[in-house]
Each structure stands twice: as structure tokens, then as C-alpha cells.
Gaussian input, Z-matrix of N, CA and C with variables (Angstrom, degrees):
# hf/3-21g

backbone

0 1
 N
 C     1     B1
 C     2     B2     1     A1
 N     3     B3     2     A2     1     D1
 C     4     B4     3     A3     2     D2
 C     5     B5     4     A4     3     D3
 N     6     B6     5     A5     4     D4
 C     7     B7     6     A6     5     D5
 C     8     B8     7     A7     6     D6
 N     9     B9     8     A8     7     D7
 C    10    B10     9     A9     8     D8
 C    11    B11    10    A10     9     D9
 N    12    B12    11    A11    10    D10
 C    13    B13    12    A12    11    D11
 C    14    B14    13    A13    12    D12
 N    15    B15    14    A14    13    D13
 C    16    B16    15    A15    14    D14
 C    17    B17    16    A16    15    D15
 N    18    B18    17    A17    16    D16
 C    19    B19    18    A18    17    D17
 C    20    B20    19    A19    18    D18
 N    21    B21    20    A20    19    D19
 C    22    B22    21    A21    20    D20
 C    23    B23    22    A22    21    D21
 N    24    B24    23    A23    22    D22
 C    25    B25    24    A24    23    D23
 C    26    B26    25    A25    24    D24
 N    27    B27    26    A26    25    D25
 C    28    B28    27    A27    26    D26
 C    29    B29    28    A28    27    D27
 N    30    B30    29    A29    28    D28
 C    31    B31    30    A30    29    D29
 C    32    B32    31    A31    30    D30
 N    33    B33    32    A32    31    D31
 C    34    B34    33    A33    32    D32
 C    35    B35    34    A34    33    D33
 N    36    B36    35    A35    34    D34
 C    37    B37    36    A36    35    D35
 C    38    B38    37    A37    36    D36
 N    39    B39    38    A38    37    D37
 C    40    B40    39    A39    38    D38
 C    41    B41    40    A40    39    D39
 N    42    B42    41    A41    40    D40
 C    43    B43    42    A42    41    D41
 C    44    B44    43    A43    42    D42
 N    45    B45    44    A44    43    D43
 C    46    B46    45    A45    44    D44
 C    47    B47    46    A46    45    D45
 N    48    B48    47    A47    46    D46
 C    49    B49    48    A48    47    D47
 C    50    B50    49    A49    48    D48
 N    51    B51    50    A50    49    D49
 C    52    B52    51    A51    50    D50
 C    53    B53    52    A52    51    D51
 N    54    B54    53    A53    52    D52
 C    55    B55    54    A54    53    D53
 C    56    B56    55    A55    54    D54
 N    57    B57    56    A56    55    D55
 C    58    B58    57    A57    56    D56
 C    59    B59    58    A58    57    D57
 N    60    B60    59    A59    58    D58
 C    61    B61    60    A60    59    D59
 C    62    B62    61    A61    60    D60
 N    63    B63    62    A62    61    D61
 C    64    B64    63    A63    62    D62
 C    65    B65    64    A64    63    D63
 N    66    B66    65    A65    64    D64
 C    67    B67    66    A66    65    D65
 C    68    B68    67    A67    66    D66
 N    69    B69    68    A68    67    D67
 C    70    B70    69    A69    68    D68
 C    71    B71    70    A70    69    D69
 N    72    B72    71    A71    70    D70
 C    73    B73    72    A72    71    D71
 C    74    B74    73    A73    72    D72
 N    75    B75    74    A74    73    D73
 C    76    B76    75    A75    74    D74
 C    77    B77    76    A76    75    D75
 N    78    B78    77    A77    76    D76
 C    79    B79    78    A78    77    D77
 C    80    B80    79    A79    78    D78
 N    81    B81    80    A80    79    D79
 C    82    B82    81    A81    80    D80
 C    83    B83    82    A82    81    D81
 N    84    B84    83    A83    82    D82
 C    85    B85    84    A84    83    D83
 C    86    B86    85    A85    84    D84
 N    87    B87    86    A86    85    D85
 C    88    B88    87    A87    86    D86
 C    89    B89    88    A88    87    D87
 N    90    B90    89    A89    88    D88
 C    91    B91    90    A90    89    D89
 C    92    B92    91    A91    90    D90
 N    93    B93    92    A92    91    D91
 C    94    B94    93    A93    92    D92
 C    95    B95    94    A94    93    D93
 N    96    B96    95    A95    94    D94
 C    97    B97    96    A96    95    D95
 C    98    B98    97    A97    96    D96
 N    99    B99    98    A98    97    D97
 C   100   B100    99    A99    98    D98
 C   101   B101   100   A100    99    D99
 N   102   B102   101   A101   100   D100
 C   103   B103   102   A102   101   D101
 C   104   B104   103   A103   102   D102
 N   105   B105   104   A104   103   D103
 C   106   B106   105   A105   104   D104
 C   107   B107   106   A106   105   D105
 N   108   B108   107   A107   106   D106
 C   109   B109   108   A108   107   D107
 C   110   B110   109   A109   108   D108
 N   111   B111   110   A110   109   D109
 C   112   B112   111   A111   110   D110
 C   113   B113   112   A112   111   D111
 N   114   B114   113   A113   112   D112
 C   115   B115   114   A114   113   D113
 C   116   B116   115   A115   114   D114
 N   117   B117   116   A116   115   D115
 C   118   B118   117   A117   116   D116
 C   119   B119   118   A118   117   D117
 N   120   B120   119   A119   118   D118
 C   121   B121   120   A120   119   D119
 C   122   B122   121   A121   120   D120
 N   123   B123   122   A122   121   D121
 C   124   B124   123   A123   122   D122
 C   125   B125   124   A124   123   D123
 N   126   B126   125   A125   124   D124
 C   127   B127   126   A126   125   D125
 C   128   B128   127   A127   126   D126
 N   129   B129   128   A128   127   D127
 C   130   B130   129   A129   128   D128
 C   131   B131   130   A130   129   D129
 N   132   B132   131   A131   130   D130
 C   133   B133   132   A132   131   D131
 C   134   B134   133   A133   132   D132
 N   135   B135   134   A134   133   D133
 C   136   B136   135   A135   134   D134
 C   137   B137   136   A136   135   D135
 N   138   B138   137   A137   136   D136
 C   139   B139   138   A138   137   D137
 C   140   B140   139   A139   138   D138
 N   141   B141   140   A140   139   D139
 C   142   B142   141   A141   140   D140
 C   143   B143   142   A142   141   D141
 N   144   B144   143   A143   142   D142
 C   145   B145   144   A144   143   D143
 C   146   B146   145   A145   144   D144
 N   147   B147   146   A146   145   D145
 C   148   B148   147   A147   146   D146
 C   149   B149   148   A148   147   D147
 N   150   B150   149   A149   148   D148
 C   151   B151   150   A150   149   D149
 C   152   B152   151   A151   150   D150
 N   153   B153   152   A152   151   D151
 C   154   B154   153   A153   152   D152
 C   155   B155   154   A154   153   D153
 N   156   B156   155   A155   154   D154
 C   157   B157   156   A156   155   D155
 C   158   B158   157   A157   156   D156
 N   159   B159   158   A158   157   D157
 C   160   B160   159   A159   158   D158
 C   161   B161   160   A160   159   D159
 N   162   B162   161   A161   160   D160
 C   163   B163   162   A162   161   D161
 C   164   B164   163   A163   162   D162
 N   165   B165   164   A164   163   D163
 C   166   B166   165   A165   164   D164
 C   167   B167   166   A166   165   D165
 N   168   B168   167   A167   166   D166
 C   169   B169   168   A168   167   D167
 C   170   B170   169   A169   168   D168
 N   171   B171   170   A170   169   D169
 C   172   B172   171   A171   170   D170
 C   173   B173   172   A172   171   D171
 N   174   B174   173   A173   172   D172
 C   175   B175   174   A174   173   D173
 C   176   B176   175   A175   174   D174
 N   177   B177   176   A176   175   D175
 C   178   B178   177   A177   176   D176
 C   179   B179   178   A178   177   D177
 N   180   B180   179   A179   178   D178
 C   181   B181   180   A180   179   D179
 C   182   B182   181   A181   180   D180
 N   183   B183   182   A182   181   D181
 C   184   B184   183   A183   182   D182
 C   185   B185   184   A184   183   D183
 N   186   B186   185   A185   184   D184
 C   187   B187   186   A186   185   D185
 C   188   B188   187   A187   186   D186
 N   189   B189   188   A188   187   D187
 C   190   B190   189   A189   188   D188
 C   191   B191   190   A190   189   D189
 N   192   B192   191   A191   190   D190
 C   193   B193   192   A192   191   D191
 C   194   B194   193   A193   192   D192
 N   195   B195   194   A194   193   D193
 C   196   B196   195   A195   194   D194
 C   197   B197   196   A196   195   D195
 N   198   B198   197   A197   196   D196
 C   199   B199   198   A198   197   D197
 C   200   B200   199   A199   198   D198
 N   201   B201   200   A200   199   D199
 C   202   B202   201   A201   200   D200
 C   203   B203   202   A202   201   D201
 N   204   B204   203   A203   202   D202
 C   205   B205   204   A204   203   D203
 C   206   B206   205   A205   204   D204
 N   207   B207   206   A206   205   D205
 C   208   B208   207   A207   206   D206
 C   209   B209   208   A208   207   D207
 N   210   B210   209   A209   208   D208
 C   211   B211   210   A210   209   D209
 C   212   B212   211   A211   210   D210
 N   213   B213   212   A212   211   D211
 C   214   B214   213   A213   212   D212
 C   215   B215   214   A214   213   D213
 N   216   B216   215   A215   214   D214
 C   217   B217   216   A216   215   D215
 C   218   B218   217   A217   216   D216
 N   219   B219   218   A218   217   D217
 C   220   B220   219   A219   218   D218
 C   221   B221   220   A220   219   D219
 N   222   B222   221   A221   220   D220
 C   223   B223   222   A222   221   D221
 C   224   B224   223   A223   222   D222
 N   225   B225   224   A224   223   D223
 C   226   B226   225   A225   224   D224
 C   227   B227   226   A226   225   D225
 N   228   B228   227   A227   226   D226
 C   229   B229   228   A228   227   D227
 C   230   B230   229   A229   228   D228
 N   231   B231   230   A230   229   D229
 C   232   B232   231   A231   230   D230
 C   233   B233   232   A232   231   D231
 N   234   B234   233   A233   232   D232
 C   235   B235   234   A234   233   D233
 C   236   B236   235   A235   234   D234
 N   237   B237   236   A236   235   D235
 C   238   B238   237   A237   236   D236
 C   239   B239   238   A238   237   D237
 N   240   B240   239   A239   238   D238
 C   241   B241   240   A240   239   D239
 C   242   B242   241   A241   240   D240
 N   243   B243   242   A242   241   D241
 C   244   B244   243   A243   242   D242
 C   245   B245   244   A244   243   D243

   B1=1.4768
   B2=1.5081
   B3=1.2824
   B4=1.4467
   B5=1.4761
   B6=1.3351
   B7=1.4456
   B8=1.5506
   B9=1.3024
   B10=1.4800
   B11=1.5126
   B12=1.2989
   B13=1.4494
   B14=1.5584
   B15=1.2985
   B16=1.5032
   B17=1.4949
   B18=1.3149
   B19=1.4563
   B20=1.5328
   B21=1.3047
   B22=1.4718
   B23=1.5505
   B24=1.3076
   B25=1.5004
   B26=1.5346
   B27=1.3271
   B28=1.4378
   B29=1.5156
   B30=1.2888
   B31=1.4725
   B32=1.5413
   B33=1.3004
   B34=1.4776
   B35=1.5216
   B36=1.3505
   B37=1.4568
   B38=1.5369
   B39=1.3123
   B40=1.4895
   B41=1.5112
   B42=1.3469
   B43=1.4764
   B44=1.5213
   B45=1.3470
   B46=1.4678
   B47=1.5455
   B48=1.3509
   B49=1.4605
   B50=1.5177
   B51=1.3261
   B52=1.4953
   B53=1.5289
   B54=1.3065
   B55=1.4862
   B56=1.5202
   B57=1.3613
   B58=1.4389
   B59=1.5042
   B60=1.3192
   B61=1.4740
   B62=1.5306
   B63=1.3366
   B64=1.4709
   B65=1.5385
   B66=1.3108
   B67=1.5090
   B68=1.4993
   B69=1.3246
   B70=1.4650
   B71=1.5334
   B72=1.3620
   B73=1.4846
   B74=1.5079
   B75=1.3231
   B76=1.5060
   B77=1.5227
   B78=1.2947
   B79=1.4448
   B80=1.5111
   B81=1.3460
   B82=1.4558
   B83=1.5451
   B84=1.3451
   B85=1.4776
   B86=1.5104
   B87=1.3249
   B88=1.4208
   B89=1.5245
   B90=1.3095
   B91=1.4617
   B92=1.4884
   B93=1.3286
   B94=1.4546
   B95=1.5074
   B96=1.3391
   B97=1.4534
   B98=1.5170
   B99=1.3104
   B100=1.4306
   B101=1.5383
   B102=1.3583
   B103=1.4504
   B104=1.5113
   B105=1.3262
   B106=1.4445
   B107=1.5167
   B108=1.3233
   B109=1.4331
   B110=1.5500
   B111=1.3615
   B112=1.4161
   B113=1.5258
   B114=1.3427
   B115=1.4357
   B116=1.5472
   B117=1.2991
   B118=1.5016
   B119=1.5215
   B120=1.2912
   B121=1.4853
   B122=1.5327
   B123=1.3260
   B124=1.4518
   B125=1.5341
   B126=1.3064
   B127=1.4540
   B128=1.4946
   B129=1.3324
   B130=1.5065
   B131=1.5006
   B132=1.3330
   B133=1.4689
   B134=1.4841
   B135=1.3195
   B136=1.4483
   B137=1.5302
   B138=1.3726
   B139=1.4344
   B140=1.5640
   B141=1.3450
   B142=1.4716
   B143=1.5353
   B144=1.3318
   B145=1.4511
   B146=1.5224
   B147=1.3958
   B148=1.4427
   B149=1.4889
   B150=1.3455
   B151=1.4285
   B152=1.5191
   B153=1.3253
   B154=1.4339
   B155=1.5183
   B156=1.3226
   B157=1.4870
   B158=1.5476
   B159=1.3364
   B160=1.4474
   B161=1.5498
   B162=1.3338
   B163=1.4599
   B164=1.5359
   B165=1.3039
   B166=1.4684
   B167=1.5461
   B168=1.3653
   B169=1.4527
   B170=1.5303
   B171=1.3281
   B172=1.4806
   B173=1.5235
   B174=1.2995
   B175=1.4810
   B176=1.5599
   B177=1.3543
   B178=1.4788
   B179=1.5150
   B180=1.3636
   B181=1.3920
   B182=1.5059
   B183=1.3749
   B184=1.4664
   B185=1.5243
   B186=1.3756
   B187=1.4579
   B188=1.5228
   B189=1.2840
   B190=1.4711
   B191=1.5097
   B192=1.3439
   B193=1.4782
   B194=1.4637
   B195=1.3550
   B196=1.5014
   B197=1.4895
   B198=1.3100
   B199=1.4542
   B200=1.4862
   B201=1.3398
   B202=1.4969
   B203=1.5014
   B204=1.3544
   B205=1.4471
   B206=1.5188
   B207=1.3373
   B208=1.4695
   B209=1.5550
   B210=1.3008
   B211=1.4818
   B212=1.4923
   B213=1.3043
   B214=1.4672
   B215=1.5270
   B216=1.3670
   B217=1.4290
   B218=1.5218
   B219=1.3133
   B220=1.4828
   B221=1.5094
   B222=1.2876
   B223=1.4717
   B224=1.5196
   B225=1.3459
   B226=1.4453
   B227=1.5392
   B228=1.3011
   B229=1.4588
   B230=1.4957
   B231=1.3409
   B232=1.4260
   B233=1.5457
   B234=1.3200
   B235=1.4783
   B236=1.5110
   B237=1.3065
   B238=1.4351
   B239=1.5155
   B240=1.2794
   B241=1.4724
   B242=1.5276
   B243=1.2803
   B244=1.4847
   B245=1.4715
   A1=110.58
   A2=115.04
   A3=120.86
   A4=112.07
   A5=117.79
   A6=121.44
   A7=110.86
   A8=110.43
   A9=120.54
   A10=109.00
   A11=117.39
   A12=122.15
   A13=108.71
   A14=116.32
   A15=121.97
   A16=107.14
   A17=118.51
   A18=123.89
   A19=105.16
   A20=114.50
   A21=122.32
   A22=109.90
   A23=114.05
   A24=119.22
   A25=107.80
   A26=117.53
   A27=121.21
   A28=109.13
   A29=116.13
   A30=121.30
   A31=111.81
   A32=117.90
   A33=118.61
   A34=112.03
   A35=118.70
   A36=119.38
   A37=113.26
   A38=114.82
   A39=117.85
   A40=114.32
   A41=120.35
   A42=117.97
   A43=115.95
   A44=120.07
   A45=117.45
   A46=113.70
   A47=117.21
   A48=121.35
   A49=110.25
   A50=114.96
   A51=119.67
   A52=110.74
   A53=116.79
   A54=122.45
   A55=109.46
   A56=118.83
   A57=121.71
   A58=110.92
   A59=116.94
   A60=122.46
   A61=110.07
   A62=115.18
   A63=119.11
   A64=108.93
   A65=117.38
   A66=119.89
   A67=112.36
   A68=118.76
   A69=121.25
   A70=111.99
   A71=115.87
   A72=118.23
   A73=113.24
   A74=116.78
   A75=119.95
   A76=110.04
   A77=115.91
   A78=121.98
   A79=108.23
   A80=117.04
   A81=120.03
   A82=107.67
   A83=114.24
   A84=118.43
   A85=109.53
   A86=116.68
   A87=123.08
   A88=110.15
   A89=116.80
   A90=124.83
   A91=109.60
   A92=116.37
   A93=119.40
   A94=109.38
   A95=115.98
   A96=121.37
   A97=114.07
   A98=118.19
   A99=122.58
   A100=110.77
   A101=113.78
   A102=120.36
   A103=107.70
   A104=115.85
   A105=122.57
   A106=109.71
   A107=114.99
   A108=121.14
   A109=107.13
   A110=115.05
   A111=119.31
   A112=111.80
   A113=115.04
   A114=122.05
   A115=105.65
   A116=115.64
   A117=120.90
   A118=108.39
   A119=118.14
   A120=120.65
   A121=113.77
   A122=116.62
   A123=123.24
   A124=109.52
   A125=115.21
   A126=123.38
   A127=109.69
   A128=115.97
   A129=123.20
   A130=108.64
   A131=117.02
   A132=123.24
   A133=109.11
   A134=117.50
   A135=122.67
   A136=109.71
   A137=116.35
   A138=121.73
   A139=112.04
   A140=118.04
   A141=119.14
   A142=107.81
   A143=113.05
   A144=118.67
   A145=112.66
   A146=116.65
   A147=118.40
   A148=111.55
   A149=120.88
   A150=123.83
   A151=111.00
   A152=116.14
   A153=120.40
   A154=112.45
   A155=115.73
   A156=122.06
   A157=109.81
   A158=117.57
   A159=122.38
   A160=109.92
   A161=118.08
   A162=120.58
   A163=111.61
   A164=115.31
   A165=120.61
   A166=109.49
   A167=115.44
   A168=121.80
   A169=108.23
   A170=116.08
   A171=120.76
   A172=109.48
   A173=119.00
   A174=120.91
   A175=109.52
   A176=115.78
   A177=116.73
   A178=112.94
   A179=117.48
   A180=123.53
   A181=113.90
   A182=114.02
   A183=119.68
   A184=115.00
   A185=115.98
   A186=117.92
   A187=112.03
   A188=113.58
   A189=120.89
   A190=111.79
   A191=117.04
   A192=120.06
   A193=110.16
   A194=117.61
   A195=122.37
   A196=111.02
   A197=120.52
   A198=120.17
   A199=113.29
   A200=115.52
   A201=120.15
   A202=108.49
   A203=115.96
   A204=119.68
   A205=111.19
   A206=116.87
   A207=123.85
   A208=109.88
   A209=118.61
   A210=121.79
   A211=109.33
   A212=119.07
   A213=122.28
   A214=112.73
   A215=115.55
   A216=119.82
   A217=110.58
   A218=116.53
   A219=119.88
   A220=111.69
   A221=119.79
   A222=124.34
   A223=109.28
   A224=116.34
   A225=121.81
   A226=109.44
   A227=116.11
   A228=122.50
   A229=113.36
   A230=116.24
   A231=122.45
   A232=110.03
   A233=115.73
   A234=120.28
   A235=110.40
   A236=120.83
   A237=123.23
   A238=115.88
   A239=120.16
   A240=123.98
   A241=113.50
   A242=115.96
   A243=118.68
   A244=113.76
   D1=136.42
   D2=177.13
   D3=-111.62
   D4=151.84
   D5=172.89
   D6=86.66
   D7=179.78
   D8=-177.49
   D9=-90.01
   D10=135.52
   D11=-178.06
   D12=-120.00
   D13=131.76
   D14=174.05
   D15=-125.62
   D16=128.35
   D17=172.72
   D18=-128.58
   D19=130.06
   D20=179.95
   D21=-111.85
   D22=146.79
   D23=173.08
   D24=-65.58
   D25=108.36
   D26=-177.79
   D27=-157.23
   D28=176.95
   D29=-177.37
   D30=-57.55
   D31=-33.74
   D32=-175.51
   D33=-80.12
   D34=-7.01
   D35=173.98
   D36=-96.69
   D37=-10.06
   D38=-177.99
   D39=-72.90
   D40=-44.69
   D41=175.36
   D42=-61.81
   D43=-38.33
   D44=174.29
   D45=-66.17
   D46=-34.16
   D47=174.66
   D48=-63.45
   D49=-45.64
   D50=176.29
   D51=-56.03
   D52=-48.29
   D53=-177.36
   D54=-60.84
   D55=-42.03
   D56=-179.66
   D57=-62.20
   D58=-43.29
   D59=179.37
   D60=-60.93
   D61=-47.30
   D62=-179.71
   D63=-63.80
   D64=-45.62
   D65=179.20
   D66=-59.37
   D67=-27.08
   D68=177.59
   D69=-78.41
   D70=-4.39
   D71=174.24
   D72=97.68
   D73=11.24
   D74=176.74
   D75=-86.56
   D76=146.76
   D77=165.31
   D78=-95.83
   D79=144.75
   D80=-178.35
   D81=-124.90
   D82=137.39
   D83=175.71
   D84=-145.55
   D85=153.30
   D86=175.00
   D87=-81.16
   D88=136.10
   D89=173.41
   D90=-128.75
   D91=87.56
   D92=-175.21
   D93=68.60
   D94=-125.08
   D95=176.45
   D96=-85.84
   D97=2.92
   D98=-173.53
   D99=-111.66
   D100=166.86
   D101=171.24
   D102=-119.54
   D103=139.84
   D104=-179.80
   D105=-120.77
   D106=126.55
   D107=174.31
   D108=-110.64
   D109=136.30
   D110=-179.52
   D111=-140.58
   D112=137.90
   D113=174.65
   D114=-148.58
   D115=122.37
   D116=-177.72
   D117=52.21
   D118=-123.66
   D119=-178.45
   D120=-98.79
   D121=18.49
   D122=176.97
   D123=-102.07
   D124=131.05
   D125=176.22
   D126=-132.77
   D127=129.39
   D128=177.40
   D129=-125.15
   D130=136.73
   D131=-177.50
   D132=-128.79
   D133=129.80
   D134=-177.93
   D135=-152.32
   D136=169.53
   D137=179.89
   D138=-91.84
   D139=-15.56
   D140=179.13
   D141=-142.19
   D142=162.02
   D143=179.42
   D144=-65.69
   D145=-32.16
   D146=176.73
   D147=-70.43
   D148=-39.24
   D149=173.17
   D150=-60.38
   D151=-42.19
   D152=178.41
   D153=-60.05
   D154=-46.11
   D155=176.78
   D156=-59.74
   D157=-40.23
   D158=-178.89
   D159=-65.16
   D160=-43.48
   D161=177.95
   D162=-62.02
   D163=-43.26
   D164=179.51
   D165=-61.54
   D166=-44.43
   D167=-179.22
   D168=-62.18
   D169=-44.21
   D170=-179.41
   D171=-60.44
   D172=-46.59
   D173=-179.18
   D174=-67.22
   D175=-44.95
   D176=-176.64
   D177=-66.43
   D178=-26.33
   D179=179.08
   D180=-80.29
   D181=-44.63
   D182=-172.86
   D183=-107.98
   D184=-14.75
   D185=-179.83
   D186=74.88
   D187=-160.40
   D188=-177.84
   D189=-64.74
   D190=-18.33
   D191=177.80
   D192=-98.49
   D193=57.18
   D194=-172.68
   D195=-84.59
   D196=-16.89
   D197=-178.23
   D198=-72.17
   D199=161.90
   D200=-179.27
   D201=-119.02
   D202=168.00
   D203=-176.60
   D204=-82.91
   D205=172.99
   D206=-174.42
   D207=-59.09
   D208=-34.52
   D209=-178.57
   D210=-60.18
   D211=-46.75
   D212=177.97
   D213=-64.57
   D214=-40.97
   D215=177.54
   D216=-60.82
   D217=-46.18
   D218=177.98
   D219=-61.61
   D220=-41.78
   D221=177.88
   D222=-60.28
   D223=-42.66
   D224=-179.52
   D225=-64.39
   D226=-48.66
   D227=-179.92
   D228=-58.58
   D229=-42.40
   D230=-178.59
   D231=-65.87
   D232=-39.02
   D233=-178.12
   D234=-73.69
   D235=-41.79
   D236=-168.38
   D237=-107.55
   D238=-7.71
   D239=-176.68
   D240=-114.22
   D241=33.11
   D242=179.56
   D243=-74.80

């Protein structure tokens, strides 16, 4: 890829995220105000398709050990909870 790329969370990014999740073999269904993606013994629950894609990415990247230590939590809170 050449050049500068900008992608924003918006309506036009939701269908591609949906397609990626489906292509990975997940089924997606609405559960009230939430979306549920399931494949085998994996279940992800979120309020938007982009959040759902993010949770799947988090798990696929880090596995069952997806959580971070207190130092990273503190850094996050300091940055975003001012």
C-alpha cells in the first residue's frame, strides 16, 4: 500500500467489518440492543459491529490471556479519564 490511509468508525466501515466476521466463520445475531458473534466455543458480545470486530481481534491476537496488568490500566485511565 502506498500513501496515507485514514479510516474512521462510521456507517461505511460497518458492512466490511460484518463481512470480515462472517468470513472468519462466526455467526452473528441480535440479542436485544447487543450483537452476539459465535464460533465453536467462542462467544463475543458488543453493542456495535465495530466493537464486535475489536473484541474478536483482541482475542485472536492475545488469546485467553487478553487482559493487561495494572500499569497498562493506569496508563489508559490517565490518558482517557481526565
